[in-house]
N, C-alpha and C positions, 0 to 999 in steps of 0.2 A: 445461514445464509446473510449476506449483508446487502447493501444497496450502493455502496460507495459515498455516501454521504458523512463526510466526517463530523463527528461530535465535538472533537477537541484533541488538544495535544497532549502529550505527556513527556515529562523527562526522565532521561535514564539518572538513577540516583545510586544505583548498586549494579555490580556484575559479577556473579560468582560462577566458577567452574565447577561441574560435577561431572565428572568423567568426560564423555565427548559432548555432553550438553552444556547449556548455559542457564543459569537462573538470572533473570532480570528483574530488578526492582523498580518502579516507575513511581512518580509522584503526578497527580492528575486532578482537575477538578471533579471529575466523576468516580476517582478511586474509591470514596467512601459508599458510592452507591452500588457497588459492584458484590457480587456474591461468589464465594468459593465454587468452582467447577463451572462457572460461567465462560461461554465463549466470547473473545473480543478480539477483534481485529487491530493489530499493530503494525502501522506502514503497509496494510493489506494482507498480513499473515493472521489466520485464525489461531490464536493461542488460549490456552485453559486457564484461568485464574486459579491460581495454588493457594494465595494468601490474598486477605484486603482489609484495610482499616487504616486509621491515622492518615488519611490522605494519599496513602500508598497501595500499591497492589504488586503481587510477584506472579510472573509466568516463568515456564520452563520451555526452552526451545532445543528441540533435539539436533543431532549433527546434520541430517538430511535438511532440514530448516535453514540451519546457519549455514550451509554449503550454496543452498538455491535462492538465498535472499540477501537482502543488505543488513539483516539484523546481527549477521557474524562481524560485522564492520562498526557495530555501535560504540560507543565510548560514554563514560559517564559525562553526563551535561547535553548529551545529543537527545533531539526530539523527534518523536515518530506521532503519526496520526492514529486517532482512536475511533473505533465505530463499535458499538454494541451490535449483537445479531440483531435481525428484524424480527418483530413481534408478527405473529399470524395474522393479526388483523391491522396491519401497519401498511402504509403507502409505500411503492416504489418511487422514490424520488430520484432514483441513479438509475442503477441496471441491474441484473442478476450478478451478484459478485460472490463466488465461494469462499474467498479467503485462501485459496491455495494459489501462490504464487507460481507462475510458469515458469519464469526466468528474471534476471535482473537486466537492466538496460543502463545506458550511459546517457547525461546530461549532454548534448551536443553544443548548445546554445541556448542563452537566456537573453531574450530582446524585450526591453522595456518600450511599450508603443503608447506611452502616454496616457495612461488610464486602464491598461491591460498589458498582461506579459505574454510573449510567445515563447514557448519552451519547444525545442527540438530535442528528440531522444533517437539514440539508436539502440539497436538490439540484435542479437545474433540470429539470422534467419533459418540457419541450417538445423535448429532445432524443431522447425516446423510450424512456428506460429506466424499468424499473419494479423495485418491491420487492413481495414476497408475504409475508404473515403466516407467521413461523417457516420463511422461505427463507433462502438464503445470500448473503452478500455479503462482498466484500473491502474492508476500510478500512485505508488505507495499509499494504496487503498482508497484513492479519491476517484471518482467515477466521472470521466472527462469524454469528450468526442475529438476523435482523431480528424486531421486533415493533412494535406501534403504527404498523403500516405503513400510509400513506397517500401520496395523489399528492405526490410531492415532499418527502417526510418520512418518517423511520423511528428507529426506537431500538435500541439494542443494550445489553446488560447486559456489564458488563467484571469478572470475577473479579480477586482480588489478584494472581495469578501473572501473568496476561496485563498487568495495569496496571504491574507492577514491572518486567516484563522486555520491554516494547516501549515506543514514545515516546508511547502514550497517557497515561502521567503527566504529558506535559508539555503535553498538549492543553487549549486554554482555549476558552470561548466566542469565536465569531468567526474562530478556526483554518480554514485551508483543508486538506481532507483529499482523498486519492486514492480514487476509487470504482470497483471492477470489479464490476459486476452480474453474476447468476449466469448462467453461459452457457447451461444449458438453458433458462431463463427467457427470455432474449434470443432463442434459437432460435424458441420456442413463440410469443412475440409477432410475430416476422416471419412465421411460419406464418399465424396468425390475422388478421392485417392486409393480409396480400398475396393 
């Protein structure tokens, strides 16, 4: 389990095909602190560390993950957001994030608001996911609050700290992002529709 509070970013240094899977090698400031078999969120996708050391770590993404997230679009030099799983006695600074991406979305617009940034995203509502005004969402693993929420679209405001310490500063119109919708909202919707 994660909280959507990103610890840092990692740069892709190597991508290896392994059948229908891909093995990614990343470099980051926390790579040396990682242990093999540890769960680690990469752009909101929970992956298992398979190798760690020398400021790098390695993970494997299976075909399903590559198809349902933006990890399959990664190239060498790209940057992902990282978060280690929450410790049992830790604080929930964000919201409950499982590391299970529901679907991808698209950056519709990025507006510089002279001190913050307004990002607007679209997503396919036919997959059954919803946002609610002032509800939680994880975008590339970052815990955020939705507003201007409507079917298939929502906005978030990004403060300078988040902008500088995540890959939000690299996002531009048309880019693909990972979306994990609020777990409570997903359960409520399922109960109401069944």
